[in-house]
Every structure is written in C-alpha cells, then in structure tokens.
PDB file of N, CA, C and O in Angstrom, chain B, residues numbered from 101:
ATOM      1  N   MET B 101     183.868  74.458 124.919  1.00  0.00           N
ATOM      2  CA  MET B 101     183.879  75.688 124.196  1.00  0.00           C
ATOM      3  C   MET B 101     184.253  75.392 122.749  1.00  0.00           C
ATOM      4  O   MET B 101     185.057  74.502 122.473  1.00  0.00           O
ATOM      5  N   ARG B 102     183.661  76.148 121.835  1.00  0.00           N
ATOM      6  CA  ARG B 102     183.960  75.975 120.416  1.00  0.00           C
ATOM      7  C   ARG B 102     184.594  77.230 119.846  1.00  0.00           C
ATOM      8  O   ARG B 102     184.210  78.352 120.178  1.00  0.00           O
ATOM      9  N   LEU B 103     185.574  77.015 118.982  1.00  0.00           N
ATOM     10  CA  LEU B 103     186.262  78.109 118.300  1.00  0.00           C
ATOM     11  C   LEU B 103     186.123  77.938 116.797  1.00  0.00           C
ATOM     12  O   LEU B 103     186.223  76.824 116.283  1.00  0.00           O
ATOM     13  N   SER B 104     185.894  79.030 116.096  1.00  0.00           N
ATOM     14  CA  SER B 104     185.986  79.024 114.641  1.00  0.00           C
ATOM     15  C   SER B 104     187.419  79.372 114.301  1.00  0.00           C
ATOM     16  O   SER B 104     187.972  80.347 114.810  1.00  0.00           O
ATOM     17  N   VAL B 105     188.018  78.565 113.433  1.00  0.00           N
ATOM     18  CA  VAL B 105     189.429  78.741 113.097  1.00  0.00           C
ATOM     19  C   VAL B 105     189.578  78.833 111.587  1.00  0.00           C
ATOM     20  O   VAL B 105     188.941  78.086 110.845  1.00  0.00           O
ATOM     21  N   ARG B 106     190.411  79.742 111.142  1.00  0.00           N
ATOM     22  CA  ARG B 106     190.759  79.861 109.721  1.00  0.00           C
ATOM     23  C   ARG B 106     192.234  79.502 109.615  1.00  0.00           C
ATOM     24  O   ARG B 106     193.087  80.201 110.162  1.00  0.00           O
ATOM     25  N   ALA B 107     192.539  78.408 108.909  1.00  0.00           N
ATOM     26  CA  ALA B 107     193.898  77.884 108.833  1.00  0.00           C
ATOM     27  C   ALA B 107     194.646  78.416 107.615  1.00  0.00           C
ATOM     28  O   ALA B 107     194.072  78.581 106.539  1.00  0.00           O
ATOM     29  N   GLN B 108     195.922  78.677 107.804  1.00  0.00           N
ATOM     30  CA  GLN B 108     196.817  79.038 106.713  1.00  0.00           C
ATOM     31  C   GLN B 108     197.982  78.054 106.746  1.00  0.00           C
ATOM     32  O   GLN B 108     198.960  78.271 107.463  1.00  0.00           O
ATOM     33  N   PRO B 109     197.881  76.959 105.963  1.00  0.00           N
ATOM     34  CA  PRO B 109     198.966  75.971 105.953  1.00  0.00           C
ATOM     35  C   PRO B 109     200.180  76.464 105.163  1.00  0.00           C
ATOM     36  O   PRO B 109     200.112  77.447 104.425  1.00  0.00           O
ATOM     37  N   ARG B 110     201.276  75.757 105.341  1.00  0.00           N
ATOM     38  CA  ARG B 110     202.546  76.057 104.659  1.00  0.00           C
ATOM     39  C   ARG B 110     203.051  77.478 104.939  1.00  0.00           C
ATOM     40  O   ARG B 110     203.605  78.133 104.056  1.00  0.00           O
ATOM     41  N   ALA B 111     202.856  77.936 106.153  1.00  0.00           N
ATOM     42  CA  ALA B 111     203.337  79.257 106.562  1.00  0.00           C
ATOM     43  C   ALA B 111     204.789  79.132 107.018  1.00  0.00           C
ATOM     44  O   ALA B 111     205.325  78.027 107.107  1.00  0.00           O
ATOM     45  N   SER B 112     205.408  80.247 107.299  1.00  0.00           N
ATOM     46  CA  SER B 112     206.810  80.229 107.723  1.00  0.00           C
ATOM     47  C   SER B 112     206.984  79.787 109.179  1.00  0.00           C
ATOM     48  O   SER B 112     208.059  79.335 109.575  1.00  0.00           O
ATOM     49  N   ARG B 113     205.900  79.924 109.980  1.00  0.00           N
ATOM     50  CA  ARG B 113     205.972  79.472 111.376  1.00  0.00           C
ATOM     51  C   ARG B 113     204.567  79.193 111.910  1.00  0.00           C
ATOM     52  O   ARG B 113     203.568  79.632 111.340  1.00  0.00           O
ATOM     53  N   ASN B 114     204.517  78.459 113.008  1.00  0.00           N
ATOM     54  CA  ASN B 114     203.255  78.166 113.679  1.00  0.00           C
ATOM     55  C   ASN B 114     202.941  79.319 114.629  1.00  0.00           C
ATOM     56  O   ASN B 114     203.714  79.609 115.543  1.00  0.00           O
ATOM     57  N   GLU B 115     201.789  79.979 114.403  1.00  0.00           N
ATOM     58  CA  GLU B 115     201.421  81.085 115.281  1.00  0.00           C
ATOM     59  C   GLU B 115     199.946  81.439 115.135  1.00  0.00           C
ATOM     60  O   GLU B 115     199.303  81.133 114.131  1.00  0.00           O
ATOM     61  N   LEU B 116     199.438  82.094 116.171  1.00  0.00           N
ATOM     62  CA  LEU B 116     198.109  82.680 116.094  1.00  0.00           C
ATOM     63  C   LEU B 116     198.298  84.048 115.453  1.00  0.00           C
ATOM     64  O   LEU B 116     199.031  84.889 115.973  1.00  0.00           O
ATOM     65  N   VAL B 117     197.635  84.266 114.322  1.00  0.00           N
ATOM     66  CA  VAL B 117     197.826  85.506 113.579  1.00  0.00           C
ATOM     67  C   VAL B 117     196.933  86.615 114.110  1.00  0.00           C
ATOM     68  O   VAL B 117     197.372  87.754 114.267  1.00  0.00           O
ATOM     69  N   GLY B 118     195.688  86.282 114.384  1.00  0.00           N
ATOM     70  CA  GLY B 118     194.767  87.297 114.878  1.00  0.00           C
ATOM     71  C   GLY B 118     193.330  86.863 114.754  1.00  0.00           C
ATOM     72  O   GLY B 118     193.035  85.735 114.360  1.00  0.00           O
ATOM     73  N   LEU B 119     192.451  87.761 115.092  1.00  0.00           N
ATOM     74  CA  LEU B 119     191.020  87.517 114.979  1.00  0.00           C
ATOM     75  C   LEU B 119     190.531  88.196 113.708  1.00  0.00           C
ATOM     76  O   LEU B 119     190.865  89.353 113.455  1.00  0.00           O
ATOM     77  N   ILE B 120     189.736  87.477 112.898  1.00  0.00           N
ATOM     78  CA  ILE B 120     189.212  88.036 111.658  1.00  0.00           C
ATOM     79  C   ILE B 120     187.698  87.921 111.656  1.00  0.00           C
ATOM     80  O   ILE B 120     187.131  86.968 112.190  1.00  0.00           O
ATOM     81  N   GLU B 121     187.051  88.910 111.045  1.00  0.00           N
ATOM     82  CA  GLU B 121     185.591  88.917 110.950  1.00  0.00           C
ATOM     83  C   GLU B 121     185.205  88.573 109.524  1.00  0.00           C
ATOM     84  O   GLU B 121     185.861  88.996 108.573  1.00  0.00           O
ATOM     85  N   ASP B 122     184.128  87.798 109.382  1.00  0.00           N
ATOM     86  CA  ASP B 122     183.718  87.334 108.050  1.00  0.00           C
ATOM     87  C   ASP B 122     182.714  88.258 107.362  1.00  0.00           C
ATOM     88  O   ASP B 122     182.233  87.932 106.277  1.00  0.00           O
ATOM     89  N   GLY B 123     182.392  89.387 107.957  1.00  0.00           N
ATOM     90  CA  GLY B 123     181.448  90.309 107.349  1.00  0.00           C
ATOM     91  C   GLY B 123     180.012  90.070 107.773  1.00  0.00           C
ATOM     92  O   GLY B 123     179.138  90.892 107.496  1.00  0.00           O
ATOM     93  N   ARG B 124     179.762  88.968 108.436  1.00  0.00           N
ATOM     94  CA  ARG B 124     178.417  88.657 108.938  1.00  0.00           C
ATOM     95  C   ARG B 124     178.379  88.660 110.460  1.00  0.00           C
ATOM     96  O   ARG B 124     177.457  88.122 111.072  1.00  0.00           O
ATOM     97  N   GLY B 125     179.381  89.267 111.052  1.00  0.00           N
ATOM     98  CA  GLY B 125     179.409  89.369 112.503  1.00  0.00           C
ATOM     99  C   GLY B 125     180.064  88.201 113.211  1.00  0.00           C
ATOM    100  O   GLY B 125     180.145  88.194 114.440  1.00  0.00           O
ATOM    101  N   ARG B 126     180.532  87.214 112.466  1.00  0.00           N
ATOM    102  CA  ARG B 126     181.208  86.072 113.085  1.00  0.00           C
ATOM    103  C   ARG B 126     182.713  86.286 113.071  1.00  0.00           C
ATOM    104  O   ARG B 126     183.279  86.786 112.099  1.00  0.00           O
ATOM    105  N   VAL B 127     183.339  85.903 114.156  1.00  0.00           N
ATOM    106  CA  VAL B 127     184.778  86.088 114.309  1.00  0.00           C
ATOM    107  C   VAL B 127     185.457  84.729 114.333  1.00  0.00           C
ATOM    108  O   VAL B 127     184.986  83.793 114.979  1.00  0.00           O
ATOM    109  N   SER B 128     186.580  84.635 113.613  1.00  0.00           N
ATOM    110  CA  SER B 128     187.383  83.417 113.586  1.00  0.00           C
ATOM    111  C   SER B 128     188.795  83.741 114.027  1.00  0.00           C
ATOM    112  O   SER B 128     189.263  84.871 113.890  1.00  0.00           O
ATOM    113  N   LEU B 129     189.458  82.740 114.553  1.00  0.00           N
ATOM    114  CA  LEU B 129     190.851  82.853 114.936  1.00  0.00           C
ATOM    115  C   LEU B 129     191.693  82.395 113.754  1.00  0.00           C
ATOM    116  O   LEU B 129     191.575  81.249 113.321  1.00  0.00           O
ATOM    117  N   LYS B 130     192.545  83.277 113.223  1.00  0.00           N
ATOM    118  CA  LYS B 130     193.402  82.897 112.105  1.00  0.00           C
ATOM    119  C   LYS B 130     194.670  82.270 112.662  1.00  0.00           C
ATOM    120  O   LYS B 130     195.335  82.839 113.528  1.00  0.00           O
ATOM    121  N   VAL B 131     194.997  81.076 112.143  1.00  0.00           N
ATOM    122  CA  VAL B 131     196.129  80.307 112.626  1.00  0.00           C
ATOM    123  C   VAL B 131     197.037  79.965 111.450  1.00  0.00           C
ATOM    124  O   VAL B 131     196.574  79.404 110.457  1.00  0.00           O
ATOM    125  N   SER B 132     198.319  80.296 111.550  1.00  0.00           N
ATOM    126  CA  SER B 132     199.312  79.918 110.545  1.00  0.00           C
ATOM    127  C   SER B 132     200.071  78.707 111.050  1.00  0.00           C
ATOM    128  O   SER B 132     200.477  78.642 112.210  1.00  0.00           O
ATOM    129  N   ILE B 133     200.254  77.743 110.149  1.00  0.00           N
ATOM    130  CA  ILE B 133     200.997  76.533 110.509  1.00  0.00           C
ATOM    131  C   ILE B 133     201.948  76.161 109.386  1.00  0.00           C
ATOM    132  O   ILE B 133     201.666  76.416 108.215  1.00  0.00           O
ATOM    133  N   THR B 134     203.060  75.566 109.737  1.00  0.00           N
ATOM    134  CA  THR B 134     204.061  75.202 108.739  1.00  0.00           C
ATOM    135  C   THR B 134     203.709  73.922 107.995  1.00  0.00           C
ATOM    136  O   THR B 134     204.193  73.702 106.885  1.00  0.00           O
ATOM    137  N   ALA B 135     202.893  73.093 108.575  1.00  0.00           N
ATOM    138  CA  ALA B 135     202.556  71.796 107.984  1.00  0.00           C
ATOM    139  C   ALA B 135     201.721  71.957 106.707  1.00  0.00           C
ATOM    140  O   ALA B 135     200.922  72.887 106.600  1.00  0.00           O
ATOM    141  N   PRO B 136     201.905  71.062 105.753  1.00  0.00           N
ATOM    142  CA  PRO B 136     201.079  71.086 104.544  1.00  0.00           C
ATOM    143  C   PRO B 136     199.709  70.474 104.825  1.00  0.00           C
ATOM    144  O   PRO B 136     199.557  69.705 105.775  1.00  0.00           O
ATOM    145  N   PRO B 137     198.718  70.807 104.011  1.00  0.00           N
ATOM    146  CA  PRO B 137     197.371  70.270 104.244  1.00  0.00           C
ATOM    147  C   PRO B 137     197.180  68.878 103.639  1.00  0.00           C
ATOM    148  O   PRO B 137     196.261  68.662 102.850  1.00  0.00           O
ATOM    149  N   VAL B 138     198.039  67.949 104.005  1.00  0.00           N
ATOM    150  CA  VAL B 138     197.937  66.574 103.507  1.00  0.00           C
ATOM    151  C   VAL B 138     197.971  65.591 104.654  1.00  0.00           C
ATOM    152  O   VAL B 138     198.685  65.789 105.637  1.00  0.00           O
ATOM    153  N   GLU B 139     197.201  64.537 104.525  1.00  0.00           N
ATOM    154  CA  GLU B 139     197.185  63.429 105.477  1.00  0.00           C
ATOM    155  C   GLU B 139     197.027  63.861 106.934  1.00  0.00           C
ATOM    156  O   GLU B 139     197.581  63.228 107.833  1.00  0.00           O
ATOM    157  N   GLY B 140     196.279  64.929 107.165  1.00  0.00           N
ATOM    158  CA  GLY B 140     195.989  65.360 108.526  1.00  0.00           C
ATOM    159  C   GLY B 140     197.110  66.098 109.227  1.00  0.00           C
ATOM    160  O   GLY B 140     196.993  66.414 110.411  1.00  0.00           O
ATOM    161  N   GLU B 141     198.201  66.382 108.518  1.00  0.00           N
ATOM    162  CA  GLU B 141     199.334  67.054 109.156  1.00  0.00           C
ATOM    163  C   GLU B 141     198.964  68.457 109.637  1.00  0.00           C
ATOM    164  O   GLU B 141     199.332  68.849 110.744  1.00  0.00           O
ATOM    165  N   ALA B 142     198.248  69.202 108.823  1.00  0.00           N
ATOM    166  CA  ALA B 142     197.852  70.562 109.207  1.00  0.00           C
ATOM    167  C   ALA B 142     196.904  70.526 110.398  1.00  0.00           C
ATOM    168  O   ALA B 142     197.039  71.327 111.323  1.00  0.00           O
ATOM    169  N   ASN B 143     195.952  69.609 110.384  1.00  0.00           N
ATOM    170  CA  ASN B 143     195.013  69.497 111.498  1.00  0.00           C
ATOM    171  C   ASN B 143     195.740  69.154 112.796  1.00  0.00           C
ATOM    172  O   ASN B 143     195.435  69.722 113.845  1.00  0.00           O
ATOM    173  N   ALA B 144     196.687  68.242 112.732  1.00  0.00           N
ATOM    174  CA  ALA B 144     197.454  67.869 113.924  1.00  0.00           C
ATOM    175  C   ALA B 144     198.251  69.065 114.446  1.00  0.00           C
ATOM    176  O   ALA B 144     198.360  69.258 115.657  1.00  0.00           O
ATOM    177  N   ALA B 145     198.806  69.866 113.534  1.00  0.00           N
ATOM    178  CA  ALA B 145     199.578  71.042 113.940  1.00  0.00           C
ATOM    179  C   ALA B 145     198.678  72.084 114.606  1.00  0.00           C
ATOM    180  O   ALA B 145     199.083  72.738 115.566  1.00  0.00           O
ATOM    181  N   ILE B 146     197.456  72.236 114.091  1.00  0.00           N
ATOM    182  CA  ILE B 146     196.510  73.181 114.691  1.00  0.00           C
ATOM    183  C   ILE B 146     196.134  72.740 116.099  1.00  0.00           C
ATOM    184  O   ILE B 146     196.113  73.552 117.024  1.00  0.00           O
ATOM    185  N   VAL B 147     195.842  71.471 116.259  1.00  0.00           N
ATOM    186  CA  VAL B 147     195.485  70.934 117.575  1.00  0.00           C
ATOM    187  C   VAL B 147     196.638  71.142 118.554  1.00  0.00           C
ATOM    188  O   VAL B 147     196.425  71.571 119.688  1.00  0.00           O
ATOM    189  N   GLN B 148     197.845  70.842 118.120  1.00  0.00           N
ATOM    190  CA  GLN B 148     199.013  70.990 118.990  1.00  0.00           C
ATOM    191  C   GLN B 148     199.236  72.452 119.382  1.00  0.00           C
ATOM    192  O   GLN B 148     199.501  72.745 120.548  1.00  0.00           O
ATOM    193  N   LEU B 149     199.133  73.370 118.419  1.00  0.00           N
ATOM    194  CA  LEU B 149     199.334  74.788 118.703  1.00  0.00           C
ATOM    195  C   LEU B 149     198.271  75.324 119.658  1.00  0.00           C
ATOM    196  O   LEU B 149     198.596  76.014 120.624  1.00  0.00           O
ATOM    197  N   LEU B 150     197.003  75.009 119.392  1.00  0.00           N
ATOM    198  CA  LEU B 150     195.932  75.497 120.258  1.00  0.00           C
ATOM    199  C   LEU B 150     196.044  74.930 121.671  1.00  0.00           C
ATOM    200  O   LEU B 150     195.810  75.644 122.646  1.00  0.00           O
ATOM    201  N   ALA B 151     196.398  73.660 121.786  1.00  0.00           N
ATOM    202  CA  ALA B 151     196.569  73.057 123.108  1.00  0.00           C
ATOM    203  C   ALA B 151     197.679  73.769 123.888  1.00  0.00           C
ATOM    204  O   ALA B 151     197.546  74.025 125.084  1.00  0.00           O
ATOM    205  N   LYS B 152     198.766  74.080 123.196  1.00  0.00           N
ATOM    206  CA  LYS B 152     199.887  74.763 123.853  1.00  0.00           C
ATOM    207  C   LYS B 152     199.487  76.168 124.303  1.00  0.00           C
ATOM    208  O   LYS B 152     199.733  76.552 125.447  1.00  0.00           O
ATOM    209  N   VAL B 153     198.870  76.931 123.401  1.00  0.00           N
ATOM    210  CA  VAL B 153     198.484  78.310 123.722  1.00  0.00           C
ATOM    211  C   VAL B 153     197.429  78.353 124.829  1.00  0.00           C
ATOM    212  O   VAL B 153     197.490  79.199 125.720  1.00  0.00           O
ATOM    213  N   LEU B 154     196.469  77.439 124.765  1.00  0.00           N
ATOM    214  CA  LEU B 154     195.381  77.432 125.741  1.00  0.00           C
ATOM    215  C   LEU B 154     195.743  76.731 127.044  1.00  0.00           C
ATOM    216  O   LEU B 154     195.005  76.824 128.024  1.00  0.00           O
ATOM    217  N   GLY B 155     196.864  76.035 127.060  1.00  0.00           N
ATOM    218  CA  GLY B 155     197.309  75.384 128.276  1.00  0.00           C
ATOM    219  C   GLY B 155     196.473  74.180 128.672  1.00  0.00           C
ATOM    220  O   GLY B 155     196.248  73.926 129.855  1.00  0.00           O
ATOM    221  N   VAL B 156     196.015  73.437 127.665  1.00  0.00           N
ATOM    222  CA  VAL B 156     195.227  72.221 127.911  1.00  0.00           C
ATOM    223  C   VAL B 156     195.916  71.050 127.218  1.00  0.00           C
ATOM    224  O   VAL B 156     196.691  71.260 126.285  1.00  0.00           O
ATOM    225  N   PRO B 157     195.649  69.824 127.657  1.00  0.00           N
ATOM    226  CA  PRO B 157     196.212  68.657 126.966  1.00  0.00           C
ATOM    227  C   PRO B 157     195.659  68.552 125.539  1.00  0.00           C
ATOM    228  O   PRO B 157     194.535  68.970 125.265  1.00  0.00           O
ATOM    229  N   ARG B 158     196.469  67.987 124.639  1.00  0.00           N
ATOM    230  CA  ARG B 158     196.021  67.809 123.252  1.00  0.00           C
ATOM    231  C   ARG B 158     194.744  66.994 123.154  1.00  0.00           C
ATOM    232  O   ARG B 158     193.935  67.213 122.252  1.00  0.00           O
ATOM    233  N   ARG B 159     194.556  66.059 124.071  1.00  0.00           N
ATOM    234  CA  ARG B 159     193.351  65.225 124.017  1.00  0.00           C
ATOM    235  C   ARG B 159     192.076  66.032 124.251  1.00  0.00           C
ATOM    236  O   ARG B 159     190.982  65.567 123.933  1.00  0.00           O
ATOM    237  N   ASP B 160     192.210  67.246 124.808  1.00  0.00           N
ATOM    238  CA  ASP B 160     191.053  68.104 125.063  1.00  0.00           C
ATOM    239  C   ASP B 160     190.745  69.052 123.903  1.00  0.00           C
ATOM    240  O   ASP B 160     189.798  69.835 123.984  1.00  0.00           O
ATOM    241  N   VAL B 161     191.521  68.992 122.839  1.00  0.00           N
ATOM    242  CA  VAL B 161     191.311  69.825 121.659  1.00  0.00           C
ATOM    243  C   VAL B 161     191.002  68.908 120.481  1.00  0.00           C
ATOM    244  O   VAL B 161     191.789  68.015 120.166  1.00  0.00           O
ATOM    245  N   SER B 162     189.859  69.125 119.829  1.00  0.00           N
ATOM    246  CA  SER B 162     189.509  68.295 118.676  1.00  0.00           C
ATOM    247  C   SER B 162     188.827  69.132 117.604  1.00  0.00           C
ATOM    248  O   SER B 162     188.102  70.083 117.896  1.00  0.00           O
ATOM    249  N   ILE B 163     189.078  68.757 116.366  1.00  0.00           N
ATOM    250  CA  ILE B 163     188.447  69.433 115.235  1.00  0.00           C
ATOM    251  C   ILE B 163     187.102  68.764 114.999  1.00  0.00           C
ATOM    252  O   ILE B 163     187.032  67.569 114.713  1.00  0.00           O
ATOM    253  N   VAL B 164     186.041  69.545 115.121  1.00  0.00           N
ATOM    254  CA  VAL B 164     184.673  69.044 115.016  1.00  0.00           C
ATOM    255  C   VAL B 164     184.210  69.029 113.564  1.00  0.00           C
ATOM    256  O   VAL B 164     183.530  68.096 113.135  1.00  0.00           O
ATOM    257  N   SER B 165     184.573  70.057 112.811  1.00  0.00           N
ATOM    258  CA  SER B 165     184.219  70.098 111.394  1.00  0.00           C
ATOM    259  C   SER B 165     185.268  70.886 110.631  1.00  0.00           C
ATOM    260  O   SER B 165     185.996  71.699 111.199  1.00  0.00           O
ATOM    261  N   GLY B 166     185.330  70.628 109.325  1.00  0.00           N
ATOM    262  CA  GLY B 166     186.262  71.334 108.467  1.00  0.00           C
ATOM    263  C   GLY B 166     187.613  70.673 108.331  1.00  0.00           C
ATOM    264  O   GLY B 166     188.593  71.342 108.003  1.00  0.00           O
ATOM    265  N   GLU B 167     187.695  69.374 108.574  1.00  0.00           N
ATOM    266  CA  GLU B 167     188.978  68.680 108.508  1.00  0.00           C
ATOM    267  C   GLU B 167     189.658  68.828 107.152  1.00  0.00           C
ATOM    268  O   GLU B 167     190.887  68.828 107.078  1.00  0.00           O
ATOM    269  N   GLY B 168     188.876  68.956 106.072  1.00  0.00           N
ATOM    270  CA  GLY B 168     189.449  69.038 104.733  1.00  0.00           C
ATOM    271  C   GLY B 168     189.523  70.434 104.164  1.00  0.00           C
ATOM    272  O   GLY B 168     189.897  70.595 103.003  1.00  0.00           O
ATOM    273  N   GLY B 169     189.183  71.447 104.932  1.00  0.00           N
ATOM    274  CA  GLY B 169     189.198  72.814 104.416  1.00  0.00           C
ATOM    275  C   GLY B 169     189.941  73.752 105.337  1.00  0.00           C
ATOM    276  O   GLY B 169     190.476  73.340 106.367  1.00  0.00           O
ATOM    277  N   ARG B 170     189.970  75.016 104.960  1.00  0.00           N
ATOM    278  CA  ARG B 170     190.657  76.018 105.788  1.00  0.00           C
ATOM    279  C   ARG B 170     189.814  76.476 106.963  1.00  0.00           C
ATOM    280  O   ARG B 170     190.350  76.791 108.026  1.00  0.00           O
ATOM    281  N   ALA B 171     188.497  76.517 106.784  1.00  0.00           N
ATOM    282  CA  ALA B 171     187.592  76.927 107.862  1.00  0.00           C
ATOM    283  C   ALA B 171     187.264  75.713 108.720  1.00  0.00           C
ATOM    284  O   ALA B 171     186.787  74.698 108.214  1.00  0.00           O
ATOM    285  N   LYS B 172     187.520  75.821 110.010  1.00  0.00           N
ATOM    286  CA  LYS B 172     187.342  74.693 110.924  1.00  0.00           C
ATOM    287  C   LYS B 172     186.589  75.144 112.174  1.00  0.00           C
ATOM    288  O   LYS B 172     186.593  76.320 112.537  1.00  0.00           O
ATOM    289  N   VAL B 173     185.955  74.191 112.808  1.00  0.00           N
ATOM    290  CA  VAL B 173     185.368  74.405 114.126  1.00  0.00           C
ATOM    291  C   VAL B 173     186.108  73.470 115.076  1.00  0.00           C
ATOM    292  O   VAL B 173     186.186  72.262 114.852  1.00  0.00           O
ATOM    293  N   VAL B 174     186.649  74.057 116.138  1.00  0.00           N
ATOM    294  CA  VAL B 174     187.469  73.307 117.087  1.00  0.00           C
ATOM    295  C   VAL B 174     186.784  73.316 118.446  1.00  0.00           C
ATOM    296  O   VAL B 174     186.343  74.362 118.922  1.00  0.00           O
ATOM    297  N   ASP B 175     186.699  72.152 119.059  1.00  0.00           N
ATOM    298  CA  ASP B 175     186.122  72.005 120.387  1.00  0.00           C
ATOM    299  C   ASP B 175     187.260  71.918 121.402  1.00  0.00           C
ATOM    300  O   ASP B 175     188.210  71.157 121.222  1.00  0.00           O
ATOM    301  N   VAL B 176     187.149  72.704 122.462  1.00  0.00           N
ATOM    302  CA  VAL B 176     188.132  72.676 123.542  1.00  0.00           C
ATOM    303  C   VAL B 176     187.388  72.342 124.823  1.00  0.00           C
ATOM    304  O   VAL B 176     186.540  73.109 125.279  1.00  0.00           O
ATOM    305  N   ARG B 177     187.708  71.200 125.396  1.00  0.00           N
ATOM    306  CA  ARG B 177     187.053  70.771 126.637  1.00  0.00           C
ATOM    307  C   ARG B 177     187.780  71.337 127.850  1.00  0.00           C
ATOM    308  O   ARG B 177     189.000  71.503 127.852  1.00  0.00           O
ATOM    309  N   GLY B 178     186.994  71.628 128.877  1.00  0.00           N
ATOM    310  CA  GLY B 178     187.558  72.040 130.153  1.00  0.00           C
ATOM    311  C   GLY B 178     187.988  73.488 130.228  1.00  0.00           C
ATOM    312  O   GLY B 178     188.761  73.861 131.109  1.00  0.00           O
ATOM    313  N   LEU B 179     187.491  74.320 129.302  1.00  0.00           N
ATOM    314  CA  LEU B 179     187.894  75.712 129.285  1.00  0.00           C
ATOM    315  C   LEU B 179     186.715  76.565 128.849  1.00  0.00           C
ATOM    316  O   LEU B 179     186.088  76.273 127.830  1.00  0.00           O
ATOM    317  N   GLY B 180     186.407  77.603 129.593  1.00  0.00           N
ATOM    318  CA  GLY B 180     185.323  78.505 129.238  1.00  0.00           C
ATOM    319  C   GLY B 180     185.784  79.542 128.229  1.00  0.00           C
ATOM    320  O   GLY B 180     186.984  79.722 128.019  1.00  0.00           O
ATOM    321  N   SER B 181     184.848  80.211 127.616  1.00  0.00           N
ATOM    322  CA  SER B 181     185.187  81.172 126.565  1.00  0.00           C
ATOM    323  C   SER B 181     185.957  82.377 127.107  1.00  0.00           C
ATOM    324  O   SER B 181     186.865  82.868 126.437  1.00  0.00           O
ATOM    325  N   VAL B 182     185.620  82.855 128.285  1.00  0.00           N
ATOM    326  CA  VAL B 182     186.323  83.999 128.863  1.00  0.00           C
ATOM    327  C   VAL B 182     187.773  83.629 129.156  1.00  0.00           C
ATOM    328  O   VAL B 182     188.692  84.389 128.851  1.00  0.00           O
ATOM    329  N   GLU B 183     187.967  82.470 129.743  1.00  0.00           N
ATOM    330  CA  GLU B 183     189.327  82.012 130.053  1.00  0.00           C
ATOM    331  C   GLU B 183     190.129  81.776 128.769  1.00  0.00           C
ATOM    332  O   GLU B 183     191.303  82.137 128.698  1.00  0.00           O
ATOM    333  N   ALA B 184     189.501  81.175 127.760  1.00  0.00           N
ATOM    334  CA  ALA B 184     190.193  80.924 126.490  1.00  0.00           C
ATOM    335  C   ALA B 184     190.619  82.233 125.842  1.00  0.00           C
ATOM    336  O   ALA B 184     191.746  82.349 125.361  1.00  0.00           O
ATOM    337  N   LEU B 185     189.734  83.213 125.825  1.00  0.00           N
ATOM    338  CA  LEU B 185     190.061  84.500 125.219  1.00  0.00           C
ATOM    339  C   LEU B 185     191.202  85.185 125.957  1.00  0.00           C
ATOM    340  O   LEU B 185     192.059  85.810 125.332  1.00  0.00           O
ATOM    341  N   SER B 186     191.221  85.074 127.265  1.00  0.00           N
ATOM    342  CA  SER B 186     192.304  85.681 128.038  1.00  0.00           C
ATOM    343  C   SER B 186     193.646  85.001 127.753  1.00  0.00           C
ATOM    344  O   SER B 186     194.695  85.632 127.884  1.00  0.00           O
ATOM    345  N   ARG B 187     193.624  83.737 127.369  1.00  0.00           N
ATOM    346  CA  ARG B 187     194.860  83.021 127.026  1.00  0.00           C
ATOM    347  C   ARG B 187     195.266  83.254 125.575  1.00  0.00           C
ATOM    348  O   ARG B 187     196.452  83.206 125.249  1.00  0.00           O
ATOM    349  N   ILE B 188     194.298  83.504 124.708  1.00  0.00           N
ATOM    350  CA  ILE B 188     194.583  83.713 123.282  1.00  0.00           C
ATOM    351  C   ILE B 188     195.129  85.111 123.038  1.00  0.00           C
ATOM    352  O   ILE B 188     196.088  85.271 122.284  1.00  0.00           O
ATOM    353  N   ARG B 189     194.549  86.112 123.651  1.00  0.00           N
ATOM    354  CA  ARG B 189     194.911  87.521 123.370  1.00  0.00           C
ATOM    355  C   ARG B 189     196.423  87.792 123.466  1.00  0.00           C
ATOM    356  O   ARG B 189     196.963  88.420 122.555  1.00  0.00           O
ATOM    357  N   PRO B 190     197.127  87.357 124.508  1.00  0.00           N
ATOM    358  CA  PRO B 190     198.565  87.653 124.555  1.00  0.00           C
ATOM    359  C   PRO B 190     199.356  86.938 123.450  1.00  0.00           C
ATOM    360  O   PRO B 190     200.462  87.367 123.122  1.00  0.00           O
ATOM    361  N   SER B 191     198.824  85.877 122.881  1.00  0.00           N
ATOM    362  CA  SER B 191     199.534  85.094 121.881  1.00  0.00           C
ATOM    363  C   SER B 191     199.273  85.560 120.458  1.00  0.00           C
ATOM    364  O   SER B 191     199.976  85.145 119.537  1.00  0.00           O
ATOM    365  N   VAL B 192     198.292  86.401 120.265  1.00  0.00           N
ATOM    366  CA  VAL B 192     197.910  86.838 118.919  1.00  0.00           C
ATOM    367  C   VAL B 192     198.860  87.915 118.437  1.00  0.00           C
ATOM    368  O   VAL B 192     199.179  88.870 119.145  1.00  0.00           O
ATOM    369  N   GLY B 193     199.311  87.718 117.167  1.00  0.00           N
ATOM    370  CA  GLY B 193     200.098  88.737 116.499  1.00  0.00           C
ATOM    371  C   GLY B 193     201.504  88.713 116.921  1.00  0.00           C
ATOM    372  O   GLY B 193     202.305  89.517 116.445  1.00  0.00           O
TER     373      GLY B 193
END
C-alpha cells in the first residue's frame, strides 16, 4: 500500500495531524515530527512513527519518493488500504 505524506519537521511533537486535500482530489496524511530535515533524520522519524501507528515493523515502511522534500510517498508492506485507514483514523488529531 502507498501513502502520500506531507511532513512538517521541527514540530513540538511526533504525531499524525490529519488528512489534507491538495485541491485536485488527492489526499495526503500530514505528519508532524520533531526531527530536523537534515541527514535523513526527519525521514527516519516518519518511518518510525508510521510503523508504530500502523502496527508494522519498521522494515515494512519505506519512503519511495520525496526523501529531500516535504511531500513524500511511503510504501507500507503487508497492510491493505482499508486496514491502514482503520489504524490511522484513531491516531489523527
């Protein structure tokens, strides 16, 4: 399963903020992380947070594109979209 993620580095805490729409009908998961966007720290924090929320090992979560920007595409192995959404919803906000 693939997720579109919008990262907010240097936040006050690591959390799923909510679902945001880009105006073209695409929805992204907004994620706040405390790590700065240097040397992969923010990406590692996103992977760790998503793995924890989704209940999968970190090795099953990988950033497919957007490593250097705020907009990212994340691949989650071993989890369907319906199951992922059911795990994300209680954690948002």
